[in-house]
C-alpha atoms as a printed R data frame, in Angstrom:
   type eleno elety resid chain resno      x       y      z
1  ATOM     1    CA   MET     A     1 17.455 -52.073 43.106
2  ATOM     2    CA   CYS     A     2 19.013 -48.983 44.691
3  ATOM     3    CA   SER     A     3 22.152 -47.499 43.234
4  ATOM     4    CA   HIS     A     4 24.030 -44.249 43.118
5  ATOM     5    CA   ILE     A     5 23.244 -41.661 40.479
6  ATOM     6    CA   ASN     A     6 25.965 -39.501 38.962
7  ATOM     7    CA   VAL     A     7 25.002 -35.879 38.506
8  ATOM     8    CA   GLY     A     8 27.119 -34.551 35.688
9  ATOM     9    CA   TYR     A     9 26.677 -32.042 32.943
10 ATOM    10    CA   GLY     A    10 28.032 -34.170 30.120
11 ATOM    11    CA   SER     A    11 31.533 -32.776 29.671
12 ATOM    12    CA   ASP     A    12 34.789 -33.947 31.154
13 ATOM    13    CA   ILE     A    13 37.291 -31.743 32.943
14 ATOM    14    CA   SER     A    14 40.832 -32.366 34.054
15 ATOM    15    CA   ILE     A    15 41.562 -32.410 37.761
16 ATOM    16    CA   LYS     A    16 43.975 -29.511 37.196
17 ATOM    17    CA   ASP     A    17 41.356 -27.424 35.384
18 ATOM    18    CA   LEU     A    18 38.795 -28.158 38.098
19 ATOM    19    CA   ALA     A    19 41.274 -27.114 40.796
20 ATOM    20    CA   LEU     A    20 42.079 -23.914 38.885
21 ATOM    21    CA   LEU     A    21 38.381 -23.148 38.428
22 ATOM    22    CA   ILE     A    22 37.737 -23.544 42.142
23 ATOM    23    CA   ALA     A    23 40.839 -21.501 43.009
24 ATOM    24    CA   GLU     A    24 39.660 -18.671 40.764
25 ATOM    25    CA   THR     A    25 36.143 -18.808 42.207
26 ATOM    26    CA   VAL     A    26 37.307 -18.574 45.820
27 ATOM    27    CA   ASP     A    27 40.133 -16.117 44.986
28 ATOM    28    CA   TYR     A    28 42.787 -18.561 46.163
29 ATOM    29    CA   GLN     A    29 46.195 -16.962 45.714
30 ATOM    30    CA   GLY     A    30 48.314 -19.953 46.733
31 ATOM    31    CA   GLN     A    31 50.009 -22.562 44.609
32 ATOM    32    CA   ILE     A    32 48.288 -25.732 43.448
33 ATOM    33    CA   SER     A    33 50.555 -28.742 43.325
34 ATOM    34    CA   PHE     A    34 50.035 -32.369 42.415
35 ATOM    35    CA   ASP     A    35 51.789 -35.435 43.775
36 ATOM    36    CA   ASP     A    36 52.561 -37.400 40.618
37 ATOM    37    CA   SER     A    37 54.053 -40.237 42.658
38 ATOM    38    CA   LYS     A    38 50.543 -41.329 43.646
39 ATOM    39    CA   PRO     A    39 48.179 -42.742 41.033
40 ATOM    40    CA   ASP     A    40 44.708 -41.215 40.873
41 ATOM    41    CA   GLY     A    41 43.202 -43.491 38.271
42 ATOM    42    CA   THR     A    42 42.565 -41.210 35.339
43 ATOM    43    CA   PRO     A    43 43.643 -37.607 34.832
44 ATOM    44    CA   ARG     A    44 40.229 -36.633 33.472
45 ATOM    45    CA   LYS     A    45 36.868 -37.231 35.088
46 ATOM    46    CA   LEU     A    46 33.560 -37.573 33.274
47 ATOM    47    CA   LEU     A    47 30.412 -38.536 35.129
48 ATOM    48    CA   ASP     A    48 27.968 -40.650 33.165
49 ATOM    49    CA   SER     A    49 24.653 -38.980 33.875
50 ATOM    50    CA   GLN     A    50 22.688 -41.137 31.432
51 ATOM    51    CA   LEU     A    51 20.544 -42.632 34.216
52 ATOM    52    CA   LEU     A    52 19.405 -39.155 35.234
53 ATOM    53    CA   ALA     A    53 18.807 -38.232 31.600
54 ATOM    54    CA   ASN     A    54 16.623 -41.320 31.252
55 ATOM    55    CA   LEU     A    55 14.573 -39.973 34.163
56 ATOM    56    CA   GLY     A    56 14.108 -36.674 32.311
57 ATOM    57    CA   TRP     A    57 16.745 -34.625 34.163
58 ATOM    58    CA   GLN     A    58 19.081 -32.281 32.336
59 ATOM    59    CA   ALA     A    59 21.637 -29.836 33.726
60 ATOM    60    CA   GLN     A    60 20.327 -26.267 33.774
61 ATOM    61    CA   ILE     A    61 23.620 -24.522 34.587
62 ATOM    62    CA   THR     A    62 27.279 -24.961 33.729
63 ATOM    63    CA   LEU     A    63 29.866 -26.384 36.086
64 ATOM    64    CA   GLU     A    64 31.328 -22.890 36.462
65 ATOM    65    CA   GLN     A    65 27.938 -21.441 37.450
66 ATOM    66    CA   GLY     A    66 27.336 -24.298 39.876
67 ATOM    67    CA   ILE     A    67 30.672 -23.862 41.627
68 ATOM    68    CA   LYS     A    68 30.175 -20.092 41.837
69 ATOM    69    CA   SER     A    69 26.643 -20.328 43.236
70 ATOM    70    CA   THR     A    70 27.659 -23.057 45.690
71 ATOM    71    CA   TYR     A    71 30.542 -20.918 46.942
72 ATOM    72    CA   GLU     A    72 28.249 -17.885 47.303
73 ATOM    73    CA   TRP     A    73 25.750 -20.019 49.235
74 ATOM    74    CA   PHE     A    74 28.538 -21.347 51.469
75 ATOM    75    CA   CYS     A    75 29.754 -17.822 52.254
76 ATOM    76    CA   GLN     A    76 26.222 -16.664 53.097
77 ATOM    77    CA   ALA     A    77 25.596 -19.721 55.276
78 ATOM    78    CA   ASP     A    78 28.910 -19.120 57.064
79 ATOM    79    CA   GLU     A    79 27.878 -15.502 57.788
80 ATOM    80    CA   ILE     A    80 24.586 -16.722 59.238
81 ATOM    81    CA   ARG     A    81 26.397 -19.122 61.584
82 ATOM    82    CA   GLU     A    82 28.588 -16.326 62.963
């Protein structure tokens, strides 16, 4: 049976903290706002990566490192396209 596999690193993070982490990484100077009139389910997100762990996979980097390296890759790829 095919199914999706969550790739997480085993810790939860609030949506606000994730947004702030990304903003810091990309040097975003604007304001981050949230529309509290719309439900988003849960204010914290935690991916259950147990299926991957059962297959022998374990995160090698932190979320912060992953976001930073992904942003660096994106910037380099964007330069190549220009």
